[in-house]
C-alpha positions in Angstrom: 20.5 -1.9 12.0 21.1 -2.1 15.5 18.4 -0.8 17.9 18.3 2.6 18.4 20.4 3.4 15.7 19.1 5.0 12.2 19.8 4.1 8.3 20.6 7.7 7.6 23.2 8.0 10.1 25.3 5.1 8.6 28.5 5.8 7.0 26.8 3.9 4.1 23.9 6.4 3.3 23.5 7.7 -0.1 24.0 11.7 0.3 21.5 12.4 -1.9 18.8 10.7 0.2 19.1 12.5 3.3 17.0 15.3 3.2 13.8 13.1 2.3 14.8 10.7 5.1 15.2 13.1 7.4 11.6 14.6 6.6 10.3 11.2 6.9 11.9 10.6 10.2 10.1 13.6 11.5 6.4 12.5 11.1 6.8 9.4 13.1 8.2 10.7 15.9 5.6 13.9 16.3 2.7 10.7 16.1 4.6 8.6 18.9 4.3 12.1 20.8 0.4 12.6 20.1 -1.8 11.3 22.9 -5.0 12.0 21.6 -4.5 10.2 18.2 -4.9 6.6 17.0 -2.0 5.7 14.2 -1.0 3.4 12.7 2.6 4.0 10.8 3.9 1.6 7.5 7.2 1.7 6.4 8.4 0.1 3.6 11.7 -1.4 2.6 15.0 0.5 1.6 13.9 -0.6 -1.6 10.4 0.0 -2.9 9.8 -0.4 -6.6 7.4 -2.2 -8.5 7.2 -5.9 -8.7 4.6 -8.9 -8.2 2.0 -9.7 -5.6 4.1 -13.0 -3.6 1.9 -12.3 -0.4 5.4 -13.6 1.1 6.6 -10.8 3.1 7.4 -10.0 6.0 5.8 -7.9 9.1 8.5 -6.4 11.7 8.9 -4.1 14.9 10.4 -0.7 14.4 13.4 -1.5 12.5 14.1 -1.9 8.8 14.0 -5.1 7.4 17.0 -6.6 5.9 17.9 -9.8 4.6 20.2 -11.3 2.2 19.0 -10.3 -0.6 19.0 -6.1 1.0 16.0 -4.7 1.9 12.6 -4.9 -0.5 9.7 -4.8 -0.9 7.7 -4.7 -4.2 4.4 -2.0 -4.4 2.0 -4.8 -4.6 3.2 -6.2 -1.6 3.4 -3.5 1.0 -0.5 -2.5 -0.6 -1.4 -6.0 0.3 0.2 -5.7 3.9 -1.6 -1.7 4.3 -4.9 -3.8 3.7 -4.2 -6.4 6.2 -3.4 -3.8 8.7 -6.9 -1.9 7.8 -8.8 -4.9 8.1 -7.3 -6.1 11.1 -5.6 -3.3 12.9 -2.6 -5.1 14.8 -0.3 -2.3 15.0 -2.6 0.6 16.8 -0.1 3.3 17.6 2.8 1.8 16.3 5.3 1.9 13.4 5.9 -1.2 11.5 8.4 -2.1 8.5 7.2 -4.2 5.8 9.8 -6.0 4.0 10.8 -9.5 2.3 
């Protein structure tokens, strides 16, 4: 996605997921507005499902990670990214996506 463009605002976004995606976007915005809270927000890829632990994932900035195969991450690799963040605290007061 281009900077500033939300996936939910694209023409191909499935209408059955709009309510959930809209609600999910409210929370990070509230965190950004908090001045007295140290927070981190891990965002999984568009396809978030059981799979394999590969350890070969990417971390991003504030945008959905996409590659030639789409946007995906396994539960297993997402969990590794979360534990890595807890141990290193590399994304204080930021949202970061994880994906292949």
